[in-house]
N, C-alpha and C positions, 0 to 999 in steps of 0.2 A: 132095222134102219134102212132108209131109202138109199138105193144104189149100193148098199152094203159098204158104205165108206165112213162109218162112225157117226157120231152125233153131228147134226147140222141144223141150221135154222134158215128158213127162207122168208124174206120179207122185203118188199120193195126192191126186188132184184139184187139183193145182197145176202150173203150167208157166211157163216163161220164154220170151218171144217178142221177136224183133226183126224187124218187118215189112220193114225196108229191108235186112236182112242186112248192116248196116254194122258188122261187127266182132263181132257177138254170137256167143257160143259156146254149147255145151251147158249151161254154168253161168253165163250172164249174159243178162239181158234184162228186159223188162217183166213184172211179176208178174201172173199171171191165175189165177183160181180157177174151178173148174167148179161151177156151181149151176143146178139146174132145166134141165138139158140145154143150158146156155149157158155160155160163158166170159165172166167179168166181171173188172173191174180193181179195183185198190186205190188209194185216194187217199193222197197223200204227207203229209197233215197229221200231224205228229209222227213221221214215218217216220225211223228211225235205224238204226244198225248192229246194235243188239240185235234189231230186227225182221228185218233182212236175215240175221242169223245163223240165225234159226229157219228161214227159207226155204231157205238153203243146206244146212242139215242135213237138212231134210225132203226135199230133192231129192238127198241123198247126194252133194253137191258139197263142195268144200273150204271153208275158213273164208271168211266174208264180208269182202271187201276194200272194198266201197263200197255205200252205200244211196243209189241215185240217185233224184232227184226231178225235178219239172217235165217229165215225159214224155221223159226222157233217151233212151229207146229207142222214141220215137214214141208218138203218141196211140192209145189203144185205141178201141173202139166199144161201144155197148150200155150195160149197166148198170154202175154203180160200186157194188161190193158191200160194201167195208169202208172205214172212215175212222177217224181217231183211234186207230190201232193202237198199243198199248203193251205190248211183250213184255219179259220179264225176260231173255230170251236162252236160257232152259233149257227152254222149251216144246217139245213134239214136233211141233206143227202150228201154223200161223199162226192158225187159227181158235180155238186155245186161248188166245190172247193177249187181253188186255183191248181192247175197241173200243166204238164208239158203238152198235153194234147192226147186224145185217145189213140192208144197203140204206139205212141212215140216214147222210146226208152232206150237205154243202153245197159240193161240189167239181165241177170240170169235168175232162174228160180231159186237159187241159193240165197236170194235177197227178198224172198216173198215176205210180205208184211202180215202181221197178225195183231189181235187185240185180246186183252183179258178185261172183261167187264165184270162189275160186281153183280151178284144176284140179289143184292139188297140195295135199297135206295131210300133217301129221305126226301119227302115231298110235303106239299101243303102250301097255303097262301103266303106264308112268310118264311118258307124254307130257304136254306142255303145249302152249299155243298156239305156242310158238317152239322146241320141242325134241321129237324123236321119230323114229320110223321114217318114211322118205320113201315116199309113195305117190302115183301119178299116175293121172288119170282118162282112160281111152282106150277107145273102142268100148263106151261105157256100162258099163265095169267099172273098179274100182280094182285096181291092181297095184303091186308093189314094184320097187325098183331094186337090181341086183346091185352088190356093192362092188368088183368088179374095176376097178382104176385110180381108185377113188373117193378124192378128196382135197379139200383146203380150198377150191380154186377152184370145184369142183362145189357144195360146201356153201354157198359165198358166193352163188351164183346162186339157190339155194333160199331162203336167208334173205332176200335182197333181194326176190324174187318174193312172199314172204309178208309183206313189210314188217316183218320181225323183226330189223332191225339187221344187224350183221356176224356172220360165222360164227366161232364159238369152237372147234368141233370137228367133224370129219367122221368119224362112227363107222362101224365095220365089224363083220362077224361077228355080225350080229343083236344088237348091243349093247343096243338098245332094244326087243328082242323080235322073234320071228319072225312074219312075216305068213303069209297063206294065199292060195291061188288063183294068179293070174297074176303072172309076173315080166315087167314090160314093157321095162325097159332094162338094158343091160349095156355095159361098157367105155365109160362116159360120160367125155367129155373136154371140159371147159369152159375157156375162157380166163379166166372170171370176170366178163366184161363183158356176157354175154348177159342178156336180160330174162326168159327162161324156160328151164327145164331141157331142154325138148324142142328148143330151138334149138342145144344143144350137140351135138357129134359123138357118135354111139353106133352100136351094131350094127343098129339097126332095132327097131321095136316088136315085142316077143315073141321076138326072137332072142337066145338066151343059152345058157350052159352052167353054170348056177348052181342052187343050192337055196336055200330060205329061210333056211338057216343063214348065208348070206352077204348078208342084207338090209342095205342101207345106211341110215344115219340122219344127222341133224344136230343140233347144239346151237347155237342162235343167241343173240345177246346180248339180244334183245327189241327192242321199238320204241325206236329211238335217242332218247336224252334228254340234255339238257345244261342247265347253269346259266349265264346270261348277264346282261348289263345293267350299269348304273352301280354301282360298288362291289362287283361280284360277285367271288367267289373260287372256288377249286376245289370247295368244298363249300357255297357259299351264292350265291343269285342268283335271277333270274327263270327260271321253269321253261319250257323249250322242248322240243317233241318234233318228230321228223322224219317227215314223211309226204308221199307223192306228190312226192318230191324237193324238198320245201320245209320249212324250219323254221317252226313256228308256236307260239303261246303257249297258256296254259291260263287260262280265266276263273276268277275267285275266288268265284263263286257256290257256296256250300256248302263252300268250301275250309277244311280244318281239319288238325289235327295228325296224324290217321290218314293223310290223303292225303300229307302231308309225309313221314311215316315211310316210306311206300312209295318215294317219290322218293329219299330219303337211302339207303335200303337198296339200291335199284337202282343207284345211283351208287357204292356201297360207301363211303359217307361217314359211317358211324356212325349215331347216333340223331338224330331230328329235335328241334331245340330250339324252332323257331318256324315257323308257316305264315303267311307274309306275304301281305297283300292290297293292293289299291289301288295297283298298280304301284310297290311299295316300291323295286324296283331299276330303275325307269324304264320308260317305255312303248316297246313295239316297234311296228313296222308290219307289215302283211301279214296272214297267216292267224291265226285263233284256232281251234285244233284241238279243244279239249275244253272242256266246260262242265258244271256240276253234277256234278262228280266225287264219287263216294261210295265210299271204300275202307274195308274193315274194318281195314286195317293189316297184314294177313298176306299180301297179294298180292305176287307177285314182280315185277310191272311195273305202272306207272300205267295202261297201256292195258287191264289185266285188271280194273280197278275198274269199277263201274257209272258210266255217263255218258250224255249225251243222244245220243251218236253223233259221229263225227269231222266236224268242221265245222259242227255244229248248235249255234247259240248265239244269244243276244240281248245280246251284250256289246260293249264298246269296250275299247281297249287300256289305258285308265285303270284297268281292272279286272284287269290281268295279275297272276297268282298267282306266288308265289315261296316259297323255303324257306331256312332257315338250319339246316344240319346241323352236328353236333358236330365232325366231322373227327377225332374221338378216340374210342377205345373201350376197354372193360375186358374182358380175355379171360383164358383160362387155367383151370387146374384149380379147381373149386369157385368160379368167379367168379360174380358176380351183376350186376344192373343198376348197382349202386353200389359194387362192390369187384372188384378183379382186376388183372391185369398191364396196365400202360398201353401202348397202341399208338396211333400217330398215322399219318395218311394223307398221304403226300407223293409227288409224282411218280407218282401212281396206284398206289402200293405201300404196304401197311401195314408198319410197322416198330416196333421197341421203343425204350425209353429206358433208358440205362445209369444205374445207381444211384450213380455217383460224385457226392458232394455232395447226394444226394437227401434232401430235408427235408420237414417238415410244411408249410412255406410253399409248396413246389412242389406237394405233394398238395392243398393248399387250392385252388389255381388249377384243378386238374383236376376236383375235386369240384364247385366252383361252376360251372364251364363246363358240366358234365353235369347241373346242376340236382339234385345229390345231397346238398345240405346241406354242413355243415362236414366237414373231414377228421378222422378219428379216428386214422389211422395211415399213415405213409409206409413201405411195406414195401420190403425190399431182398433181394438174393441169390436172385432168382427164387422168391419166396415163393409165387407162384401158378403155378409151373412155368416152364420155359424156353420162350421163343418161338423162331421160326425166321426165317431170311432176314435182312433189313436191320435194322441198329441205327441209328436216325435221329439221336438226340440223346444228348449226353454233357455232364457237368458243367453241368447245368441249375441256374440260380440265379434264383429268383423272389423278389420282395418280398412276394408274396401278394395284391397288388391287381390283377395283370394279368387280362385277360379271357380269355386263351388261353395255353396252355403255350408255344406258338411265339413269343410276345411276350417271354418271359423270356430272360435271357442264356444262351447256350450256345456250344459250340465250332463250330457250323455243322452243317447237315444232312449226315449221313453221316460226319462226322469224329469218331472215337472210338478208344479203346484198350481195348475191352471184349469180353467174351464173353457169350453169353446166360445164363450162370450168374449174371450181375449185373443181370438185368432188373429194373426198378423197378416198383412197384405201389402201389395206394392202397386204403384202406378208408375209405369215406365213411359219414357217419351215415345217409344215405338219407332224412333228414327224418322218417321214420316208423318205429316199431319196435313189435313186440309184446313186452310184458314182464309176467311174473307167475310165481309159483311153479308154477302149474298150466297155463300156456299151452303150446301147440305152436307150430310154425312159422307156422301160419295161423289162430291164434286166441289172444286174450289182451287184456290191457289196452293201450290205444293210448297210446304216448308219442312225443313229437317232441323233436328236439334244437334248442335255440336258445340263443344266448349261452353256448355251451360247457357247457350243462346240459340234462339230460333232464327233461322235465316232462310232465304228463298233460293230458287233455282233459276238460272238464266235460260232463256228459251232458244239459245243458239243450238241448232240441230235437233231441237225437241220434236219428237214424233210419236206415232202410235205405239211403237215398241216400248219407248220410255214410259208412256202413260200406262201400258199394260202391266208393267212391273209394279208401278205405284198402286194400281187398282187391286192387283192380286195380293200385294203386301197388306193392304187394308181390308181384305176380305170383302171387296166391293164389286166382284164380278169382273166382266171384261171391259176394256177401254172403249168408249164410244168416240171420243175426240180429245186431241191434245191442244187446248187453247193456248195462244201465245199473246204477247204484247199486253201483259197485265189485264187479261180478260176479266179476272175476278178482283181487280183493284190492285194498286201498288202496295207491296209490303214495305217494311222498314228494317233497318239494321243490316247485318251482313248478307251478302249473296254467296252462299256456300259452294255451289256447283255451277259449272259452265261446260258446254260442249259434251253433255251427257250422251252416251251412245250405248244403248242396251240392245242385246239380242232379243229380249223379250222373255227369256227363260229364267232370269235372275230372281232371287228371292227378295232382294232389297235393292233400291236404287243406288246405294253406295257401293254395291258390288259391280255396277256397270262401269265401263270406261268413262273417265271424265278428266277435266283439267285440274281438279283438286280444289282445295279450300281457298277461297278469296284470290285465286289466280285468274282473274277475268277482267274484262273491260266493259262490264255490263252496268246498267242502271236499273232501277226498279220498274221502269216502264217496259222492261222486257221479262218480267216475272212470268214463269211457266205455270200452267194449271192442268187439270184433268177433269174430264166428265166420264164417270164410270156408269155401268149399267145398274149397279147396286145389288145384283143377284148373281150368285154362283150357280153353276149347272153341273150335273153329273149323270151318268148312266149306271143303273144298277140292275142286277138280276141276270147278267150274262157276261159280256167281255168289255174291254175298255172302250170299244167303238160300236157297241150295240147293246141295247137294254132299255129299261124303263126310264123315261126322262123325269128327273127330279131337279127342282131349283131350291136354293137356300134363300129364304126371305124371313125377316123378323126373327132371326136366330133359330129357324126351324126348317128342316128339309120337308118338301111337299111335292106332290105329283102334278101332272097336267092332264086335264080331261080331254078325251079324244073327239069331242064335238068339233066338226069341221077340220079335224087334223088331217093334213095332207103332205105331199112331198116337199112343197115350198117351206113348210114349217120345219120338217126334218132337215132340210138343207141348211137352215140357219143353225140348228143344233150341231150338226156334223162339223160345220165350218168353225163354230165357236169353240169346239173341243179339239180342233186340229185333227179331225178324223176323216179327211177327204170329203167325198161327195155322198149324198144320201142315196141309198139303194132302195129303201123301203120305209114308209111311215106306218108303224104298226098300231093297232087299235085293240080294244076289248081286253086290256091287261095281258097282251101277248107274252110279256116277260114277267108275269105274276103281278098280283095286286100289291100296291104299296099300302102304307098306313099313315095315319095322322092327317095333316092338312092336304087339301087339294087347292093349289095356289092359282092355277090359271084355267080358264075355260074359253071356248070360242076363239081360239088363237087364229089370227089371220096374218100371215107373213107374205111379203112380196117375194122373199127369197134372198134379198140383197142386204138385209139387216145384219148388224154385227152381233146382236144378242137377241135371244128369244123374247126378252122383256121389252124390246123395242117394237115388237110387232103389236098390232091391234089385239086387244083382248077385253074381257068384261071388267077387269080390275082384280087386284090381288085378293084371293079368298072368296070371290063372287062366282058361284057355280050352282048347277043343279044336277050334280053327278055323284056317283059312288066310285069306289076304287076298282070296280069291275070294268070301268071305262078308262083306266089309266093308259096314257099314250106312250109310245116307244119309238125308237128308230133303229135302223140297221144302216151303218155307214160303211163306206168302202175301206176305211182305215188307212188308206194310202194317199196322202196329199200330193197334188201335182202342181208344178209351177213352170213358168217360162223364164229363161235367163238369157242375157246377152243381147236384148233388143228392147222392145216396148211392151206395153201392157198385154197386148193380144198377139204378139209374134215373138218367137225366140226359140231357144233350145229347150226341148222337153226334159224336165227332171222330175223324178218321183222320190218321195221320202219313205224309206223302208229300213228297218233295223236301225233306227235313229240316225240315218245317214242319207243325204241327198245323192242321187246317182242319175245317170243318163239312160237313154234308150238307143239301142243300135238300129240303124236304118235298113237292115235286111227286111225286105218285103214291105217297107213303110210306104203307105199310100194314103189317099184322100179319106178313105173310111176311118183309118186310124186317127188322122188329124181331126176328123169331124167329132170323134168322141172326146178328144182333148179340148177342143174349142167349146163344146157344150158343157163339159165338166167345169171349165173356168168361167162360164157365163160370158163368153166372147163371141157369141153369134155363130156363124157358119164358117167352115174351113174354106180358105181361098187356095191354099196350096200346102203340100206335104214336103217340107224341106229335108234334104239329105246331105251327106258328105260334110257334116259340121258347118253348114252354111252360116250359122250364128255363132261360130267359134267352137273350139274344142272344150269340153268339160274336163273335170279331173275326178279322181277317185273311182268309185264303183260304177259299173255298167249293169243296171238292174234287169233290163228286159231286152230280149232279142226275138226275132221272128214273130213279132206281134201281128195278129190277124184278127181284126175287128170287122163285124158286119156293118158297123156304123150306128147301131141302135143301142149299144151298151151305154150305161150311165157313168161308167168309170173305165179308164184304160186297163186297170188290173183285172177287169171282168173279161177282157178279150183273151183269146188263146195266145199263149206264148210258151217259151221253152222252160220257164221257171225262173224265179228270182235269182239273179247272179249267174245264170247259165248262159254263156254266149261264146262267140269266137270272133269278137270285134275289138277294135281300138277306138279311142275317142275321135279319130279321123272320120268315123262313121256315125257320129252323134246325130240323132234325128231332131227335127224341129217342125214348127207349124207357123203358118200365117193365117190368122183368123180375121173376120170382120169385127169391128169394135162395137161393143154395146156398153156404153158408159154406165156405171152404177148411179143410182139416184142420190143426189147430194142430201145431206142432213143439215138442218139449220137450228141453231141454238141462240137464244137471246138472253142477255143479262142486263138489267133485271128482267125477269119474266113478268108478263102481265102489263099493268099500267106503268107509265113512265112519267115522272114528275117534270113539269115544264122547266126548262133551262138546266136539266141534269144530263149526264152522259149515258149513252147506250152503246153496248158492245154486242155485235152479232158475229157468230162464228159459223162458217160454212166448212163442211168436211165430206169426204167420200171414203169408202172402204172397199177397194177392189178386192175380189176374191183371191187374187194372187199376192196381195199385200205389197205390191210394187209401188214405188213413188212415180206418179205419172207425169209430173212436171207440166201440168196444164194450167188453166187460168180460172179463177173464180170471179164472178161478177155479182155484186149485190145490187138489186134493182127495187125501186119503189114502184109498185104496180100502177098506181094512179098518181104519179108525181114525177118530178124531174130528177130525183136522187138516183145516181148510178155511179158505182166505183168498181174498179177491176184490180185484182191483185194476182200475182203468180202463186201457184201452189207448189211450194218446195217440200212440204211434208204432208201432202194430201189434205191440207186444211189451210184456211186463211181467216183472219179476224179483222172485222171492219168496225171502226169507232165513229159514232155520230155524236159530236160534242155539242153541248148546250142546246138540246133539241127545242125547236119552236113548233108551233101548231102546224106549220106547213110540212113537217116531217111525219105527221100522223098518217096511218094507213097500213096497207099490207106490203110485205117485203118478201122477195124470193131470191134464192141462190141459183145461179146458173154456172154449170161447170162445162168448160169447153176444152176439147183435146182432139187434135188431129182432125179438125173440121167437123167433129161431132159435138153436140150440145145435149146436156141433161139438166133438168130443172127440178128443184126441190119443192116440197110443200111450202106453204106460206106461214109467216108469223105476223102478228099484229103489233105495231107500235101505237099504243093508245096514250097520247099525251094528255095529262091532266094538270089542273092548277088547283093546289090545295088551299090557296088563300080564300078568305071568307067571301061569301057571295056578294055582300055589300061592297067589298073592296073590288071584286072582279067585275060585277055587273053595274055598279053605280059610280063609285069613285074613279075607277080606271077610265070608263068612257068620258066622265066629266073632265078628267085631266087631259085626255086626248082632245076633247072639244076646246078646252081653254088653250091648249097648246096650238091648235089650229087658228084660233082667234089671234093669239099672240103672234103667230107667224104671219097672219094677214096684215096686222098693223105694222109689224116689223118691215115687211116688204113695201107697204104703203109709205112709211116714213123714208125708207131708202129711196123710193121713187121720187118723193118730193124733194129730198136732199139733192138728188141728181138734177131735177128740174131747176131748182134755185141756183145750183152751181152753174148751170148752163146760162141762165138769165144774167147772173153776175158776170160771167165771162163775156157775154155779149155787151153788157154795160161797160165793162172794162175796155172792150174794143172801141166802142163809140166815144168814150171819154178820151181815149188815146188819139182817136182821129181829130177830136175837137182841139186837143192840145197842139197837135201838129199844125192844124189850120191857123190857130192863133199865132204860133211861132212864125209861120210863113208870112202872115199879115204884118207882124212887127218888123220883119226883115224888109218888106216892101216899103213901109213908112220910112224906115231908116235910109 
């Protein structure tokens, strides 16, 4: 061994060492980094599985199994080079991760960090952490396994070794892609109880008669998970995961519905109804495996979500997390979140419900159980298509008040006299609906169903956060605009909600603060609406804030081609996912190849759009790409905002561990401010404010001793002491004053396209500042070649203008101007094209004739009036002359007398 110090591996200036040679392998040991001709260690402050994952990948080892602490592999000597390491898990090198600064620490070598990486890995085009082509590490090289004799016992050993649960399938014939290079094992024969694949019988390393067309693979269930505790059921209970041969719980810090959604899907228990906290299902004893879990909701396993690392926590069992899953789902042709064929989960199998006696009362129980509002219809005769497999319930009879369908009377699980042609279904109100004569599936007037009546929402306080909740609830992507003043036409009937105030994270608009049902002073001319992007977006193949970009369109997830893919495009994705700023726009399937549809190609964003689908592109599904060109992003993962002042000046706050916190002003300078201003799209830094110039914040102080060069794309890329490590109070909160660069306004017109003569037009102007602040500026709608111009204040970052009974003088191009703090930004233009649908003979013959006759009539009218005035004048003059004659006669008579 080199240097006589046991097994070690050198690669990219990092190695793993076990001085005692006590079980260390090529892929496990104390972490050491090469610096200034010396090997130095890493302190275990904050050391977790994400950090270990980066080390294992950097050393070309398998997945990280453990992040060891407290000098598990013995104490090192010399300098301690890194402390407070915080990796997202996607970095290519440990030194790319956030840390306190090289050589900055308060540790001793009794805190030296280490890793245990697997010498087996799963890889391939569609691989995940727990499924893929099997490869093992031998003689410093990765190689595959031949599928001769490959069976479920062999796969079971691999899954257990990777702590991926039980084996679901042992794939053959390069089902998960062909490997390259060495084939290490052939004729593997495991009993299923071995701890490592290399312990099983085989022909010997490198001895085989195979090609890579016979590469073996596995599909594992994932990290084992179960629901337990007092009052638990098959689909509700305290969440427990199995690791290192022990069951342990999950701490409720940051536990929310997204996390519960992953658990329910992993257990095949339908959708999440509630994420319980504070040991709702009772306290367990023993291990607490996970803490500060943060899922996007799309992960396939809870262990795939961000967390502090297995076993790293500051919790007690009184904080055990739990879930309540629906145990019921709606499926079938054209099914939605709130309509479809009813299926229930029993004995770990999904099955349907027979429609014998199926009624609105039964449907009411299903809809309420799923949080989908009242039932609109109880469908029969496989309205949503025939299911397969088990039929669990028949002759269901509910009163309508039960909390679950299984509480209703029925013949018993599996007892029936039906075929799948009689599968029952439901159509629920879904609580929220878009309605108007001009709306599409993802834009329109918002209406909710209450007390068996549809009603509207008043636009008092209506803003993008409220619209965001509606769009997400309806699976319509992100909110683009919150139109007001009956932009989509006036509704009728009750106005159910007023003064709606959502944070933006609620699952339904009725969960937001509001004034309640019918307690408002609104009329329907203030009906609220939304315009949604129509497409969801997610990142796959890595972490919550880095991965392959996929969008959901036409009920299918698909990828984005990397033609012209650049940082502006990535910026839009990162902002849409609330993942901070874009650090990198990856190409060439950097995060692995997707499959299925490729939805977008030649994407061209300015960087200010609220949704990727708002950017210019070739059209959905139009491309000349393969999945080898799938685009991806790496985001900072830490959003930043300014509080206490205006759009581009204020107290700096960052979002970390699900909490907004401030930055201490120690060493705060113009370089640091420059990074913040650029990250927020606010131009250049004018000054770096200190001593809580914009007011004192509250809660966490996340960063201290920030030291930026000024070229970083995100504040968290700068050197600092580590998240939460500081010696400050809020009296030292840092701030910035930036130059203002206003976002480009967006303009929407209803109806779009041609406008009928004498009908009404509604045009909405809106902006989406990156900081999501309300700017309180002004919108002006201008006719480019005409006299029309109106100005309105922007109380919700949008304004709606109405042009009533349009005439042909309103025909032409219109633009929105947004003005704020002496700056002006202008939108693209829309065309108001006024048309007259009346027949040509009416428009081009009869109408001009009428106008001609009207002019003639007016001519004679004025001529008659003029003659009448002339005659009157002559009569008046005659009257005067006659009067003078009479007076003369009277005077003559008097003289004679």
